[in-house]
N, C-alpha and C positions, 0 to 999 in steps of 0.2 A: 541686474539693477545694482549699481555701487552706491547704495544707499544703506548706511549703517547706523543703527540704534544702539547706543550704549546704555545700559541699565546699571546705575552705580550703586553699590551697597552704601556708600557715602559720598559726599562731594569731595573730590580730591583735594588734598592740602600737600602740594610738592614740597613746601618749606617745612613741613612737620613730619611726614612719613615717607618711607621708601615706597609704599604702595601707591601714594599719590603720584610720586616721580614716574613709576612704572606706568600708571595709567596715562600720563602725559606724553611718555615714549610711544605708547601704542596710538594715541591720537595722532601724533606727528607721523607715524608710519602710514597710517590710513590716508591722512590728508595728502601726503606726497605722492600717493598712488591713486589719486583722483576720486577718493570715496567722499560723499556728502555725509556729514556727520550730525547726529542729534544725541543729546545727553539728557537722560531723565533719571530722577533719584527721588526717592521717598523720605530720605533722612533730612534733618534740618541743616541749613548752612550755618557756617561759623565765619568768624572775621578772617580766618585763614584759608577759607575755600577758594579755589582757583576761579577766576573770571573767564569763563568759556567765550564771553562776547569779544575778547581780545583776538580770538582764532576765528571768529565768524560763525561760531557753532550755536545753534539754537538750543536752549535747554527748557525742560519742564519740570516742575515740582509735581510728583505723582502721589497718590494714596495707596496704602496697602489695603487689601480686601475690598476694592472698589471698582465696579464695572467701568468707571469713566475711563480707565486705562485702555479698555478694550476698543473704545471709540477713538482714542488718541492713536493708538498703534494701528489701526486700520487707516486713519488719516495719513501717517507717516509712511505706512506701507513699506518697511524696510525690506531689502534683499538679505541683509545680514543683521544678526542681533548679537551683541556681546554682553555677556553677564559678568559683572564685577563681583567675583566670588560665588561660591555655591548658594549662599543665603539669598543672594538676588535671583538666582535661577529657581530655587524654590518657591518663591513668592510669584514670580511673573513667568516662569518658563511655560507652565500650562496654558496661560492666557496667550503667549506668542503662538503656541503650537495650535490653538484654536482659531485665533484671528488672523494669523499670517503663517499658514501651515507650510508653505514653500520657503520661508525665511531660513537661512542657515543659522543654526544656534551655535554660538561659540562660548566657551567657558573660560575665564581667565582666574586660575585659582589663587594668584599671588604667592602663597605658599599652601601646602597641604594642612589645613587646619587640624585634621585628626592626627597628623604625625606630631604636631606641636603640642596637642593636648595630650597624647599618649606619653610624650616625654616629660611633660609637666607633672602628670600623675606619677610616673615613676620616680621622678625627682623628689616629689613630696613624701613618698613612701620609701625613700632611699633604697630604690630598686634598679636594677637593669632593665632597659626596655625590652619586652618580649612580644610575640605574636598575640598573646592575651591583651597586652596593652593596646596593640595597633588595631585589633578588631573590637573597637569600641563603638558606641552608637553613632558618634559622629562620623566614623568612617563609613558606616552604612548609608548615612545621608549624603556625605560627600560624593562617595563612589556612585550611588544612585544618580546623582547629578551629572557626573561624568558621563555615564551611560546615556542619560537622556539627551545630551548634547551631540552635535555632529562633530565637534572638535574641541578639545581641551588643551590649553596652553600651559605648560608646565616649566617653571623658572629654574629648576635644579635637576641635574643629571642624577643625583641621588634619589630624588623623588620619581623621575622616569623609572629607574631600575626597580623601585619599590612597587610602582603601580603594574608594571609588565611582569616582574618576576614573582612576587609575593601575591598580588591580587589578580594576576592573569588578564589584564586588560588588554585588548588587542591594540597593536601599535597604530593601526589606521585611525584611532580615536584621539591619539596624543601627538603633540608637537612640542619639542623642546625650544623654548624661546626665553633666554635669560635677559638681564638688563640690556638695552639697546643703546650703546654710547658711541660717541665719535672716538676716533683715535686721539691720544694725548698730543696736542700741539706743543712740541718742545720749546719753541720760542717763548709761548705763554707760560709754560711750566717753569722755565728759568727766571721768570720775573718774581716768582714767589720767595719769600724770605728764606735765606740759607740756615743751616744748623746754628750758626752762632746768634743768629737774630731771632730764633724761636725760643718761647718759653712755655712752660707749664705742661702738664699732662691734660688730656680731655677725655671725657665720656660723653657720648651724645644718644639720644634716642627717646621717642615718644612714650611718656610715662603711662599712657593708657595700655601699652602693650606689655603684658605681664612679664615676658622674658627681659625686657629692658629694666623694669622695676627691680626685679629679683637680681639682676646684674649689678645695679647701683647699690643695692643691700650687701652684696657679696664683696664689692669693692670697699665699702665703709668699714665692714666688719672684719674682713679677712686680708684683702690684698693691700689696701692703702696704708694700714699700720706697719706693715713690712717694709714698703717703699719709704714712708715717711721717717722711719727710724734711720735708714741710710742716707736720705736726701732730706734733711729737715727744713731746708729753705724752699723745696719744690712745693708747688700747688697742683691740686687737681681741680679743674673746673668742670662741673657736671651740667650739661645742657639737655633740654628736652621739653617738648610742648606739653602742656597740661600737667605741671607739677602740683601735687596735692599737698595738704598739710603735712601728711607724714613724710613725704618727700623732703619738703622745706626744713622739717625738724632734723634731717641728718647733717645739716651745715654745722661745721666747726672750724672757725677761722684760724684757731690757734693750731689745729692740725693741718691746716692748708686744704681742707675738704670744702669746697665752695659750690653752692648750688646756684647756678646762673639762670635756670629756666629756659624758656623758649628762644631759640637763636634766630634772629632776623635774618641773618645771611650765614648759612652753613659754610660757605666758601671762606668767609673772613675768620670764622672760628678755627677752621682746619689750617689755613696757611700761616696762621700766626702760633699754632701749638707745634710742639716738638714730637709728642708720642700720643697715639690714641689707645686707650684701654677698653677692652670689651670682653670682660670674662663671662660670657653668656653660659649658663647652666643648662638651658633647654631652648627649643626653638625649632624652626623649620626654614625652608626656602634660602634666599640669598640675603646677606646683610647690607642694607644701604649705607650704613655708617662706614663699614669697611671699605666699600666701593669709594665712597667720598674721600676717605683718608688716602687711598691710592691716587685719585684724580688730582688732589691737591698737595701731593708730596709729604703726607705725615705717616711715617711708618706706624704700625699697629702691633699689639699684643693681644691675642685672643684665644679661645679654646677650640678644641676639635669641632665642637658644635658650631662655633662661630664661623670657621674657615670651611666648613663642609660644602663641597662641590663648588667652591669659589675659585680655585686657581688651577685646576687640571694638572696637578703634580708639579707645577712650577714653583720655584721657591718663593715663599711667602715674603710679604713686604715688612718683615719683622720677625715675629716668633708665634708659634702655636703650642700652648703648653696648658695642661689641665691642672697638673700639681700646683698649689698656691705658692709654695716656696720658690718653685722654678719660674712661675709666672712673675713674680715680684722681682726675682733676681734679673730675668731677662728685660723687664721693663726699665730697670735701673741701667742695665748695660747698654740698651738701645738709647736711653736718654743722655748718657755720658760719653759715648763712643762715637766720634764723628765719622770715621771711615765705616763702621758698621751701619751707622745711620743712613748714610749715602748710598750704600750698596743695597740697603732694604728699599730705599726710595726708588732706585732703579728697577728693583724686582716688581714694584707696584705698577710701573709704567708698562713693563712687559706684560703683566697679567691683564691689564686693561685692554691693550692693543691686541693681545692673542685671543682672550676669552670673551671679550664683550664688544668688539667693533660690530656695529649694526650692519655693516655692508655683508656680513656672513649670514645673516638671519632674515632680513626683512623681506627679500624676494620669496624665500621658502614659504613664509606665512601666506603671502598673496597667491602664489601658485597653488598652495594647498586648498585654501578655501574656494578659490575659483574653480578648481578640479572638483571639489565636493558638490558645488552648486551645479556644475555641468552633468554630474553623475549622481544626483541626490537620491533618486529612487533606489539605485543599486547600492549605494553606500549605506542607506537606512535599512535595507532589507538584510544586508549583512550583519547589522547591528540589531539582532532580534532582541536581545536583552534590554536594550535601550527602548525600543518600541512597546515592549511589555511593561517596563517601568512607568513610561509615560502614560500609557493606558490606565494603569492603576492610580497614578498621580492625579489624573483628570478626574477619575471617579471619586477620589477621597478629598484631596486638597481642594479641588474646585468646589465642591459642595459644603466643604467646611468654610471656605472663603465666603461663598454666597450666603451661608447661615449667618456669619459674623456680620456681613454688610446688611443683611435684612434685619438683624437685631439692632444694629446701630441706627438704622433708619426709623425702626419702630419706636426707639427711645426717644428720638428727635421729634417725631410726631405727638 
């Protein structure tokens, strides 16, 4: 049955988050391969939520800890279920296992939450990330979710290596699937503004995402003063969805540090900017802002964390520097040197066309999940750890959920 149910952690916002763009790439992949899709989510919609009706996809607003989901999923009767991040699998995985036991369960991690958390903790404590940081409670939950699923999609080669080498997860449970992009159309690319026609530095990222917020703080306090001293006429425009009061308070027009808020069109922001700055101090996965910079011909300066697993050792479309003085110096150099800027722009084209062309990856996913479906019993027997964890999850999470549901109904009565 080519019937896929996607259970979203949130309603995708492709104009606000890289995770939203990633979800729509997966939707496009499955639709092109003849799957009938249904999208369900327990979160609230926002004004930026994508309208799945445009794609002919039926959607359902579902409830947490409510047996109405069981009736719905039996009616949909999916052959495949895709969980958007492990938090969705924790809530609904056991219900899928009970109501549709033959459905192939797929987890899309987006990035490894426990890795991002470990790096954030180490950053806050001014420490180097160690195994002690990595083996946190979030890791126990996320890796348990990986085991309970038949296949997990991993967006970063670094994260693939971490799961296989450090946590000894069998490769049969994992599939490397980065951003799925078209090759850059050079005719379109050459219509974008040239070096002389571009102005300003930019930074962009959803402010609800802690790595983005800390990156902007670091820009304001450390990097931008160094750049502004050498380029007093230059401006840094900071874009991102959901700017809070503390974000807006960073604005300083005299210093050229301008908070722009949500970008209605990321493309327009990038094609008119000269350099993208992303001094990320922690994080995980792949960085959508840096992908956008490459696609729209905007060289970037980022950190090792920012560029991690993103370019397969190809030359970066700009510079990768952790030292703040070097970061600022290279930002200025990229902003003022036309030859270097154009060379960096070409590097970005090569990275996109080599590392993210969807033609390299799409068929691998379809072949993999259809193979698992055909050999489901054997696949699950091999994954005894997963069957054990699923058994205990059903015994614990199931009854906790039923208790919450019963308590809620008792209050209503």
